[in-house]
Backbone as a ProteinNet text record, in pm:
[ID]
protein_1_A
[PRIMARY]
XXXXXXXXXXXXXXXXXXXXXXXXXXXXXXXXXXXXXXXXXXXXXXXXXXXXXXXXXXXXXXXXXXXXXXXXXXXXXXXXXXXXXXXXXXXXXXXXXXXXXXXXXXXXXXXXXXXXXXXXXXXXXXXXXXXXXXXXXXXXXXXXXXXXXXXXXXXXXXXXXXXXXXXXXXXXXXXXXXXXXXXXXXXXXXXXXXXXXXXXXXXXXXXXXXXXXXXXXXXXXXXXXXXXXXXXXXXXXXXXXXXXXXXXXXXXXXXXXXXXXXXX
[TERTIARY]
-1427.3	-1448.8	-1586.1	-1643.3	-1774.7	-1761.7	-1875.4	-1874.8	-1832.8	-1813.9	-1775.1	-1624.1	-1548.8	-1403.2	-1367	-1434	-1423.7	-1560.6	-1571.8	-1701.8	-1783.8	-1716.4	-1790.7	-1833.2	-1797.2	-1825.6	-1885.9	-1993.3	-2045.6	-1966.5	-1875.7	-1793.4	-1879.7	-1983	-2072.8	-2139	-2188	-2252.6	-2153.9	-2033.5	-1933.6	-1893.8	-1867.5	-1824.5	-1939.8	-2062.8	-2178	-2192.4	-2173.1	-2180.4	-2066.9	-1951.2	-1836.3	-1867.7	-1926.4	-1959.5	-2062.4	-2160.5	-2261.8	-2198.5	-2106.2	-2037	-1954.2	-1882.1	-1799.6	-1884.8	-2001.4	-2089.3	-2137.6	-2169	-2215.2	-2102	-1981.3	-1867.1	-1849.8	-1862.8	-1852.9	-1960.7	-2083	-2192.1	-2165.7	-2116.1	-2089	-1980.3	-1874.6	-1766.6	-1814.5	-1900.3	-1955.8	-2040	-2119.5	-2201.4	-2114.9	-2004.6	-1914.4	-1848.2	-1811.5	-1752.4	-1851.7	-1975.8	-2080.5	-2102.9	-2105.5	-2125.9	-2009.4	-1886.6	-1770	-1776.9	-1816.7	-1824.9	-1932.5	-2046.5	-2151.9	-2102.8	-2034.2	-1982.1	-1883.6	-1797.5	-1698	-1763.7	-1866	-1933	-2013.2	-2055.4	-2134.6	-2047.8	-1912.8	-1817.9	-1837.2	-1870.4	-1883.2	-1754.9	-1730.9	-1615	-1642.6	-1538.6	-1550.4	-1459.1	-1513.5	-1429.9	-1330.9	-1223.6	-1125.9	-1174.9	-1198.3	-1242.8	-1137.6	-1097	-993.9	-1043.3	-991.3	-1012.1	-875.4	-862.8	-734.8	-754.2	-653.9	-661	-678.4	-743.9	-767.5	-636.1	-633.8	-513.9	-415	-446.5	-354.4	-423.7	-341.1	-396.2	-417.3	-337.7	-341.9	-380	-458	-500.1	-517.5	-604.3	-628.1	-747.3	-739.5	-849.1	-968.2	-1087.6	-1211.9	-1289.1	-1334.3	-1308.3	-1169.3	-1116.9	-983.7	-956.2	-859.1	-831.8	-790.5	-725.6	-673.5	-770.3	-874.7	-963.5	-1033.6	-1089.6	-1162.3	-1070.6	-950.4	-859.8	-816.7	-799.1	-764.6	-878.8	-1001.2	-1116	-1128.2	-1111.4	-1121.4	-1018.7	-894.3	-789.6	-822.1	-873.1	-904.4	-1016.5	-1120.5	-1231.6	-1184.2	-1107.2	-1064.3	-963.5	-877.1	-780.2	-851.5	-957.5	-1034.3	-1098.5	-1149.5	-1211	-1112.1	-993.7	-890.2	-846.7	-829.7	-789.4	-895.8	-1021.3	-1132.2	-1135	-1120.6	-1121.3	-1002.9	-888.1	-771	-796.3	-856.3	-885.7	-988.4	-1097.6	-1206.6	-1170.7	-1078.4	-1040.8	-959.1	-895.2	-805.8	-665	-640.8	-508.2	-406.1	-452.1	-358.8	-289.7	-356.2	-298	-168.1	-157.3	-39.2	78.5	56	161.8	235.6	367.1	440	427.9	487.7	469.8	520.6	634.6	690.6	600.6	547.1	457.7	331.3	282.3	163.6	194.3	312.9	350.2	363.5	421.8	436.8	300	209.4	74.2	4.4	9.3	-56.7	5.2	138	207	166.9	157.1	116.9	-25.7	-110.7	-249.8	-264.2	-202.5	-230.7	-128.4	-14.7	84.6	114.2	79.7	105.5	8.4	50.6	-32.8	-114.1	-80.7	-145.7	-232.3	-330.8	-425.2	-522.4	-528.3	-617.2	-763.6	-844	-987.9	-1048.6	-1141	-1204.4	-1319.2	-1284.6	-1383	-1386.5	-1494.8	-1500.6	-1384.2	-1343.7	-1234.1	-1102	-1074.4	-949.6	-947.9	-1062.1	-1069	-1044.1	-1110	-1093.7	-948.6	-886.9	-749.3	-652	-667.9	-574.7	-583.7	-705.7	-719.8	-702.5	-726.2	-693.3	-542.7	-465.8	-319.9	-269.4	-322.6	-280.5	-315.4	-434.4	-476.3	-387	-351.1	-265.4	-124.7	-82.2	53.9	60.3	-50.6	-51.9	51	76.4	175.6	315	350.3	480.3	488.9	375.8	371.8	396.5	334.4	353.4	497.1	551.1	689.5	785	760	846.6	841.4	721.3	710	786.3	783.7	860.3	1009.3	1056.4	1198.1	1239.1	1153.8	1185.4	1194.6	1110.2	1120.7	1258	1298.9	1429.2	1541.7	1532.6	1639.3	1655.8	1544.8	1552.4	1582.8	1540.8	1550.8	1654.8	1686.5	1771.9	1866.9	1933.1	2022.2	2162.9	2261.9	2400.5	2448.2	2445.1	2477.8	2626.4	2713.7	2856.9	2891.2	2823.9	2853.6	2742.7	2633.2	2516.9	2456.8	2464.6	2406.9	2283.6	2174.2	2057.3	2077.8	2022.3	2027.9	1885.6	1862.9	1729.6	1692.1	1563.6	1515.5	1532.2	1576.3	1585.2	1484.5	1524.3	1432.9	1414.8	1516.1	1507.3	1591.4	1565	1649.3	1671.4	1781.3	1814.2	1795.9	1713.5	1681.9	1753.1	1835.3	1905.7	1819	1838.3	1767.4	1620.9	1579.5	1438.6	1401.4	1489.4	1459.9	1578	1549.1	1652.4	1614.7	1713.9	1686.3	1796.4	1758.1	1857.3	1875.4	1828.4	1837	1711.5	1634.4	1510.3	1388.6	1399.3	1290.4	1328.1	1226.9	1246.7	1165.5	1230.5	1162.1	1175.9	1071.8	1077.5	1075.3	1151.5	1164.7	1039.6	975.1	858.3	896.8	1013.7	1056.4	1079.1	1149.4	1175.4	1045.5	956.4	828.4	743.7	753.2	678.7	732.7	864	921.6	867.5	852.9	794.8	647.3	577.6	438.1	427.7	524.5	527.5	544.4	631.9	653.9	527.2	458.8	333.4	229.1	223	128.6	156.9	285.7	325.2	279.8	303.7	262.9	112.5	37	-108.8	-156.9	-99.4	-144.1	-118.4	2.9	33.2	-35.8	-82.1	-157.1	-307.4	-345.1	-486.6	-568.6	-503.6	-574.4	-590.8	-692.3	-708	-586.4	-561.3	-449.2	-467.9	-361.6	-376.8	-411.9	-484	-525.9	-403.5	-380.1	-261.9	-264.9	-383.9	-393.5	-337.2	-317.8	-258.9	-129	-47.8	78.1	185.2	304.9	413.9	450.4	450.9	491.3	397.4	267.7	170.9	180.9	196.1	203.9	330.6	441.7	566.4	558.5	498.3	481.5	397	287.3	200.3	273.3	351.9	424.8	530	599.5	703.4	643.1	525.7	459.6	418.1	392.2	354.8	476.9	597.3	724.6	741.4	679.5	697.2	814.1	903.7	1023.2	1001.3	881	858.7	709.3	679.5	543.1	542.8	426.1	417.3	277.2	271.1	142.8	149	62.9	57.8	179.1	254.2	361.3	501.8	518.3	652.8	645.7	758.1	774.9	886.4	873.5	973.4	1019.5	1148.7	1208.6	1309.4	1306.8	1399.9	1498.4	1611.8	1720.5	1765.1	1830.1	1867.2	1959.7	2039.2	2129	2054.8	1924.8	1844.1	1807	1863.7	1832.4	1703.1	1646	1528.4	1550.6	1505.8	1518.5	1379.8	1364.5	1239.2	1255.4	1168.8	1166.2	1039.2	1054.5	940.4	876.2	742.7	667.7	615.3	614.9	557.1	663.5	742	845.5	788.6	662.5	603.4	586.6	548.9	534.1	670	766.7	902.2	957.5	930.6	977.2	913.1	786.9	721.4	783.3	820.5	888.9	1025.4	1095.8	1226.7	1214.8	1104.2	1083.5	1067.9	1000.3	987.6	1124.4	1202.7	1336.8	1423.2	1416.3	1498.4	1458.6	1330.9	1285.2	1350.7	1369	1425.7	1575.9	1624.8	1767.3	1813.1	1834.1	1866.6	1998.7	2084.9	2215.5	2214	2095.2	2085.8	2156.5	2220.8	2294.5	2200.4	2241.5	2161.3	2153.7	2053.6	2041.5	2163.7	2206.4	2324.7	2296.2
2137.5	2002.7	1953.4	1864.2	1809.6	1666.6	1606	1467.3	1371.3	1418	1329.4	1316	1376.1	1360	1212.2	1134.6	989.4	940.5	898.9	877.8	768.3	665.1	553.3	578.6	692.8	721.8	861.3	875.9	1008.7	1063.4	1157.1	1213.5	1289.1	1358	1431	1336.3	1222.5	1125	1066.7	1033.7	974.6	1070.8	1196.6	1292.6	1328.9	1328.1	1351.7	1239.3	1115.1	1001.6	1006.7	1048.3	1062.9	1166.8	1282.3	1387.2	1338.6	1262.1	1207.5	1110.3	1029.9	933.5	1007.2	1111.3	1189	1252.8	1307.3	1371.5	1270.6	1149.5	1046.7	999.1	997.8	963.1	1067.2	1195.7	1302.1	1284.2	1256.5	1239.6	1120.2	1011.2	891.1	917.2	986.9	1016.7	1112.2	1208.1	1298.8	1221.2	1125.5	1044.6	957.2	902.3	821.9	907.2	1028.5	1118.9	1149.3	1174.8	1201.9	1082	963	841.2	819.1	845.1	829.1	924	1049.2	1147	1109.1	1058.9	1013.5	897.4	802.3	686.3	729.4	826.6	873.5	940.1	1024.3	1093.9	998.9	885.8	787.7	678.5	694.3	595.3	457.6	459.7	335.2	311.6	188	157.1	194.9	238.7	270.8	177.3	102	6.3	77.7	8.8	62.6	31.9	135.4	121.9	184.7	113.8	165.3	168	262.4	263.7	245.8	144.1	114	106.4	150	135	-10.6	-36.9	-175	-249.1	-372.2	-453.7	-431.9	-344.4	-319.7	-350.8	-375.6	-419.6	-305.6	-201	-96.8	35.7	113.5	242.1	343.4	439.5	546.3	511.5	550.3	526.4	614.6	557.2	629.4	646	766.1	890	943.4	1020.3	1076.9	1176.2	1260.5	1366.5	1317.7	1199.4	1149.5	1054.1	1011.4	907.9	954.3	1076.1	1122.8	1131.7	1185.3	1201.7	1066.8	966.6	832.9	775.4	792.6	742.2	817	948.8	1030.1	988	966	924.6	789.7	698.1	564.4	569.8	646.6	661.4	723.7	830.7	902	820.9	746.2	663.5	561.1	500.9	405.5	470.9	593	664.6	700.7	748.5	782.5	658.3	546.5	423.3	377.9	390.2	352	438.7	569.4	659.8	634.9	602.3	574.7	451.7	348.1	227.6	257.3	324.5	346.6	445.4	536.7	636.8	577.4	462.6	403.9	459.4	561.5	621.7	528.3	434	339.5	255.3	237.9	161	223.3	356	423.9	420.2	364.6	358.8	226.3	230.7	105.9	59	-57.2	-117	-25.6	41.3	127.9	248.1	307.2	421.9	380.9	261	213.7	192.8	135.4	115.3	249.5	348.7	480.9	542.8	531.5	587.1	519.8	385.9	311.9	342.3	355.3	384.4	521.5	618.7	752.4	752.3	668.7	663.4	593.4	475.7	392	403.7	467.9	485.3	632.1	719.3	860.8	924.3	1032.9	1101.4	1214	1252.1	1367	1322.1	1237.3	1195.9	1311	1366.3	1481.2	1441.4	1536.7	1512.9	1485.7	1391.4	1353.1	1449.8	1569.4	1670.6	1688.9	1742.7	1764.5	1847.4	1948.7	2035.8	1959.7	1879.9	1804	1695.4	1629.6	1525.8	1586.3	1699.6	1764	1805	1867.1	1914.5	1798.5	1693.5	1580.7	1504.7	1471.2	1388.6	1468.8	1598.7	1680.8	1679.4	1696.3	1694.3	1558.4	1451.4	1316.9	1289.8	1332.5	1308.9	1383.6	1507.7	1586.2	1529.1	1461.1	1407.4	1258.3	1200.4	1054.8	1007.3	1088.6	1049.2	1042.8	1144	1143.3	1030.3	1003.8	894.3	761.6	744.4	621.4	610.8	722.5	721.8	681.8	733.5	699.2	549.9	491.7	347.6	269.6	318.6	252.5	260.6	379.8	397.3	306.7	295.9	208.3	62.9	23.7	-111.8	-131.8	-34	-43.3	-50	32.6	35.1	-101.5	-168.1	-296.2	-413	-401.5	-516.8	-502.1	-381.1	-365.8	-247.4	-242.4	-130	-184.1	-116.6	-154.8	-87.4	-161	-100.6	-65.1	-135.8	-108.3	28.7	66.4	194.6	296.8	253.8	339.9	389.3	307.8	342.6	257.8	319.7	240.8	179.5	64.4	0	-18.8	13.2	-4.5	-151.8	-177.1	-313	-360.6	-485.9	-547.3	-660.4	-771	-884.3	-960	-954.2	-1029.5	-962.3	-999.6	-959.4	-1080.9	-1078.2	-1184.3	-1128	-1193.5	-1148	-1237.5	-1176.5	-1252.9	-1267.5	-1376.4	-1396.4	-1428.9	-1480.8	-1514.4	-1637.1	-1735.4	-1861.7	-1905.2	-1994.6	-2052.9	-2198.6	-2284.6	-2426.6	-2491.5	-2594.2	-2673	-2810	-2822.1	-2949	-3031.7	-3002.6	-3076.7	-2984.4	-2869.1	-2773.1	-2649.8	-2587	-2466.4	-2352.9	-2235.9	-2117.6	-2004.3	-1926.4	-1807.2	-1683.6	-1583.9	-1461.4	-1374.5	-1344.1	-1256	-1117.1	-1068.3	-934.4	-927.3	-1026.1	-1026.7	-1044.3	-1128.1	-1148.1	-1021	-943.9	-818.4	-720.6	-727.3	-644.5	-686	-816.5	-864.7	-826.7	-825.2	-781	-634.4	-553.6	-413.5	-403	-487.3	-485.9	-528.6	-631	-675.9	-564.9	-493.3	-382.3	-275.4	-245	-145	-187.8	-313.6	-363.4	-353.4	-391.1	-384.7	-241.7	-147.6	-8.4	48.7	31.7	92	17.3	-104.7	-179.2	-153.4	-67.5	-34.9	-145.5	-236.4	-348	-323.3	-384.4	-369.8	-423.9	-366.4	-412.8	-559	-641.8	-784.4	-804.6	-911	-944.7	-982.3	-911	-936.1	-1075.4	-1133.8	-1267.7	-1373.8	-1338.4	-1432.8	-1372.9	-1319.2	-1256.9	-1359.6	-1309.2	-1396.1	-1500.1	-1461.7	-1558.9	-1679.3	-1655.8	-1764.7	-1847.6	-1781	-1853.1	-1937.5	-1883.3	-1960.4	-2079.4	-2056.9	-2167.2	-2278.7	-2242.1	-2342.2	-2418.6	-2345.4	-2410.8	-2506.4	-2464.5	-2550.2	-2678.1	-2666	-2784.1	-2880.4	-2823.5	-2907.2	-2949.8	-2922.2	-2957.9	-2890.4	-2773.8	-2696.1	-2599.4	-2588.1	-2504	-2357.8	-2320.7	-2182.7	-2149.4	-2019.8	-1971.8	-1865.7	-1837.7	-1732.9	-1674.8	-1550.5	-1484.1	-1405.9	-1306	-1231.4	-1143.5	-1115.2	-1017	-1075	-1183.9	-1240.9	-1384.8	-1451.9	-1584.2	-1575.2	-1654	-1653.6	-1796.4	-1817.1	-1948.3	-1932.4	-2024.6	-2016.1	-2132.3	-2111.1	-2207.5	-2235.1	-2349.3	-2394.6	-2296.5	-2222.1	-2126.6	-2002.8	-1998.5	-1892.2	-1780.3	-1778.7	-1671.3	-1700	-1594.4	-1607	-1534.7	-1592.3	-1529.8	-1486.5	-1356.7	-1302	-1273.7	-1333	-1307.7	-1229.4	-1110.3	-1025.4	-1062.2	-1061	-1098.9	-978.9	-862.3	-744.8	-636.4	-643.5	-541	-400	-386.9	-253.3	-190.9	-273.9	-222	-195.4	-280.8	-259.3	-127.2	-97	29.3	148.8	137.3	247.2	266.7	157.4	169.3	234	196.8	256.2	405.4	447.1	589.7	665	603.4	664.9	674.2	567	566.9	675.3	687.4	785.3	928.3	949.9	1083.9	1130.5	1036.8	1072.3	1048.1	956.4	923.8	920.1	1035.7	1040	972.1	949.3	885.1	736.8	678.9	536.5	453.8	348	261	166.5	117.1	13.4	-110.9	-191.9	-317.9	-403.7	-474.7	-559.9	-672.2
-496	-550.5	-506.4	-584.3	-553.6	-505.5	-477.6	-430.6	-541	-662	-770.5	-783.8	-689.5	-692.9	-691.8	-605.8	-608.3	-653.4	-778.5	-839.9	-774.2	-720.2	-664.4	-519.4	-463.9	-324.2	-313.4	-234	-203.2	-85.7	-113.5	-7.8	92.2	41.1	130.1	228.6	179.6	266.9	367.2	319.9	407.6	518.8	483.9	585.7	679	628.7	716.9	818.7	772.2	863.7	965.3	918.9	1009.1	1116.1	1075.8	1171.5	1273.5	1225.9	1317.1	1415.6	1367.1	1454	1559.2	1516.8	1608.5	1717.5	1678.4	1776.2	1879.7	1835.7	1929.5	2020.7	1969.1	2053.2	2163.7	2126.4	2226.9	2334.6	2291.5	2386.5	2478.1	2420	2498.9	2602.6	2563.1	2657.1	2766.8	2729.8	2830.9	2932.1	2882.7	2972	3063.4	3006.4	3087.9	3195.8	3159.9	3257.9	3369.9	3330.3	3428.3	3519.3	3460.1	3539.3	3635.4	3588.8	3676.8	3795.8	3770.3	3878.6	3980	3930.4	4021.7	4106	4041.9	4114.9	4222.2	4188.2	4284.1	4404.3	4377.6	4488.5	4575.5	4517.1	4592.3	4652.3	4639.5	4693.3	4628.5	4498.7	4422.1	4342.7	4312.9	4229.7	4084.2	4016.5	3873.3	3794.5	3699.3	3624.5	3533.3	3503.9	3409.4	3267.6	3189.3	3050.5	2961.1	2858	2769	2625	2548.2	2404.1	2340.6	2258	2194.2	2043.9	1966.9	1820.7	1783.2	1669.6	1627.9	1613.4	1661.4	1650.2	1762.5	1859.1	1969.1	2102	2203.3	2330.3	2429.5	2420.1	2521.5	2458.6	2532.9	2480.2	2591.4	2569	2665.6	2754	2880.3	2973	2937.7	2947.2	2918.8	3049.7	3082.3	3008.5	3038.1	2950.3	2966.6	2856.4	2879.6	2783.8	2646.9	2640.1	2513.3	2443.7	2513.7	2460.2	2333.3	2335.6	2218.5	2097.7	2115.2	2001.8	1945.5	2030.9	1983.1	1898	1944.5	1868.6	1736.5	1743.2	1621.9	1518.1	1560.2	1465.9	1403.4	1485.3	1434.6	1330.8	1360.1	1266.5	1135.2	1146.3	1026.5	945.7	1013.2	941	852.9	906.2	826.2	705.9	725.1	613.9	505	544.7	445.3	366.7	437.2	369.7	270.1	309.6	222.2	97	113.1	-1.7	-94.8	-37.6	-121.5	-208.5	-149.9	-227.8	-336.4	-299	-392.2	-503	-475.4	-575.5	-688.3	-662.6	-762.4	-755.7	-671.9	-664.2	-601.1	-518.9	-458.8	-565.1	-679.5	-789	-838.3	-829.3	-879.6	-782.3	-663.9	-562.7	-569.3	-548.6	-533.6	-388.8	-359.4	-227	-116.5	-138.1	-36.1	-10.3	-116.9	-101.1	-24.8	-51.2	20.4	167.6	195.6	335.7	407.7	339.9	400.5	429.5	332.6	351	468.3	471.9	579.1	715.1	717.3	842.1	896.3	806.6	848.8	903.6	844.5	889.7	1023.8	1037.1	1152.3	1264.4	1237.5	1342.2	1369	1275.3	1293.2	1389.7	1450.6	1548.7	1485.2	1364.4	1300.2	1182.5	1209.6	1106.2	1083.2	962.3	940.2	953.3	1000.1	1012.8	875.9	871	744.7	715.9	672.1	637.5	486.5	431.6	286.1	234.6	311.2	267.2	262.7	366.5	369.4	262.9	241.9	138.6	1.2	-27.8	-158.4	-180.5	-79.7	-94.2	-111.9	-29.4	-33.6	-165.6	-207.1	-326.9	-455.5	-450.4	-566.8	-589.9	-480.9	-491.8	-538.2	-478.6	-518.4	-664.4	-706.6	-844.3	-943.1	-907.9	-996.2	-1003.7	-896.8	-891.5	-921.5	-969.5	-986.6	-1089.2	-1193	-1293.5	-1231.7	-1152.8	-1086.2	-984.6	-917.6	-821.1	-890.5	-1006.8	-1082.2	-1133.6	-1185.5	-1233	-1121.6	-1001.4	-888.9	-860.5	-872.6	-853.3	-957.8	-1083.5	-1190.1	-1160.5	-1121.6	-1090	-975.2	-873.8	-761	-805.7	-901.9	-958.2	-1022.3	-1102.5	-1167.8	-1065.7	-962.7	-862.1	-796.2	-771	-700.8	-793.9	-920.8	-1009.4	-1120.4	-1161.2	-1278.3	-1262.6	-1148.6	-1119.3	-1095	-1152	-1129.9	-1001.1	-890.6	-763	-751	-823.5	-814.1	-871.6	-979.4	-1043.1	-1021.5	-954.9	-931.3	-1062.8	-1165.9	-1295.6	-1323.2	-1365.9	-1406.1	-1543.3	-1564.6	-1695.8	-1745.2	-1870.1	-1925.6	-1927.4	-1918.5	-1931.2	-2075.1	-2088.8	-2220.4	-2231.5	-2291.3	-2306.8	-2175.9	-2088.9	-1965.3	-1857.7	-1733.7	-1622.4	-1533.7	-1460.7	-1365.4	-1225.3	-1147.6	-1012.2	-912.2	-828.7	-725.9	-601.2	-529.4	-403.2	-416.5	-531.5	-548.1	-465.8	-462	-394.8	-308.7	-216.8	-131.3	-106.6	-104.6	-85.6	-3.2	71	144.2	79.8	-44.7	-115.4	-103.9	-0.4	19.6	11.2	79.2	80.6	-0.3	-55	-135.9	-75.5	-55.3	-4.2	-105.3	-118.1	-202.2	-113.7	-153.8	-75.6	-89.9	23	19.9	-31.3	9.5	-30.5	-181.1	-235.9	-380.1	-457.9	-407.8	-475.7	-474	-366.4	-362.3	-466	-494.1	-599.6	-736.1	-756	-881.8	-890.9	-777.2	-777	-818.5	-774.4	-817	-967.7	-1022.8	-1167.8	-1240.9	-1189.2	-1250.9	-1246.6	-1134	-1121.5	-1227.3	-1249	-1349.2	-1488	-1522.8	-1655.1	-1673.1	-1570.8	-1581.2	-1600.7	-1526.2	-1534.3	-1672.4	-1725.3	-1855.5	-1969.2	-1942	-2043.2	-2031	-1935.3	-1919.5	-1857.4	-1783.4	-1720.6	-1570.9	-1508.6	-1363.8	-1290.2	-1174.5	-1093.4	-1056.2	-1064.6	-1031.6	-885.4	-858	-723	-640.1	-530.2	-447.7	-385.3	-374	-314.9	-407	-534	-628.9	-684.2	-591.1	-629.3	-661.1	-686.5	-729.7	-625.8	-498.4	-397.8	-398.7	-400	-398.9	-526	-639	-766.8	-774.2	-725.2	-725.9	-630.6	-513.9	-419	-479.6	-544.2	-605.6	-715.9	-794.9	-903.5	-849	-743.9	-685.7	-628.7	-566	-511.1	-621.9	-740.6	-855.3	-936.2	-882.7	-948.4	-1083.2	-1099.5	-1223	-1203.9	-1302	-1285.2	-1318.9	-1362.9	-1402.9	-1398.3	-1401.4	-1416.2	-1525.5	-1581	-1681.5	-1684.8	-1734.5	-1752.1	-1882.9	-1896.5	-2022.5	-2044.7	-1939.1	-1950.8	-1941.5	-1869.9	-1857.9	-1809.5	-1823.7	-1764.3	-1660.4	-1554.8	-1447.5	-1424.6	-1440.7	-1414.9	-1301	-1206	-1094.5	-1097.3	-1033.4	-1032.9	-889.3	-870.8	-737.2	-665.8	-742.4	-677.6	-625.8	-649.4	-591.6	-685.1	-805.1	-898.5	-974.4	-1026.2	-1110.4	-1241.3	-1352.1	-1483.9	-1530.7	-1558.2	-1609.4	-1757.9	-1837.4	-1981.2	-2012.3	-2070.5	-2097.9	-2231	-2233.3	-2352.7	-2431.1	-2369.7	-2434.4	-2452.7	-2559.7	-2580.9	-2592.6	-2636	-2645	-2506.7	-2407.3	-2272.2	-2207.8	-2237	-2186.1	-2237.9	-2364.1	-2421.6	-2351.2	-2314.7	-2243.4	-2104.6	-2039.8	-1911.1	-1928.4	-2033.8	-2059.1	-2089.6	-2148.3	-2173	-2041.7	-1946.6	-1814.3	-1747.9	-1757.8	-1700.1	-1764.1	-1896.7	-1967.5	-1930.9	-1902.3	-1865.4	-1735.8	-1642.3	-1513.4	-1506.5	-1590.5	-1593.4	-1739.2	-1800.4	-1942.7	-1979.4	-1880.1	-1908.6	-1873.9	-1866.3	-1833.7	-1940.9	-1895.3	-1987.6	-2060.4	-2177.7	-2244.2	-2156.4	-2181.9	-2107.5	-2132.4	-2027.8	-2040.5	-2140.4
[MASK]
++++++++++++++++++++++++++++++++++++++++++++++++++++++++++++++++++++++++++++++++++++++++++++++++++++++++++++++++++++++++++++++++++++++++++++++++++++++++++++++++++++++++++++++++++++++++++++++++++++++++++++++++++++++++++++++++++++++++++++++++++++++++++++++++++++++++

């Protein structure tokens, strides 16, 4: 593969910069080790220096056997995350797949080195499997939003669906479920992708839009693909505006679940 695997990024330049950074980290740790040994032989105090992953308080003592590997993982995790965003492949992932990817990067111990060979192999595989990845995200949407849990049978999407647990109220205050709204964000992402539109901005997702509407005493919100109306008992009604896109989603469902029931 060439540097054009991710067209907006020069992989060669990125991995060269990564290699230069890694080499300087090695040199810095070697110098710290040398300084510590000199301090010890001269009966001087040596301060406690730690390297910790971003967002965490505790890490490995520097210099130390684990310090370099911790720094290396942190550097490479940032690079992998950057390439995933710039490649556009993250668009094909649903929320759960994104959480799994991020968890493996920032909490896993086996972050692969950001080398040209590893980048080419990883993103070639992801690119070849992007259709299956997207289909899985569609199926996960159906499972959470339009699945008959009592009989374990999927139901095709029709003109509308009823979403339970969208809102909660004590008669005075109204709360919207972040989890349910993230499921609706996944559905919005699916509609945008199959319609050939850019992925919607997560900062203006369903939770924020519903909160803004509720503060304005509006009982519903709508966009190009659906309208969402909520009720005091906590349910939400989604009315779809694009039957052509709904049919394409149902085709994906039928491919993986040929015995899916008609929409209720």
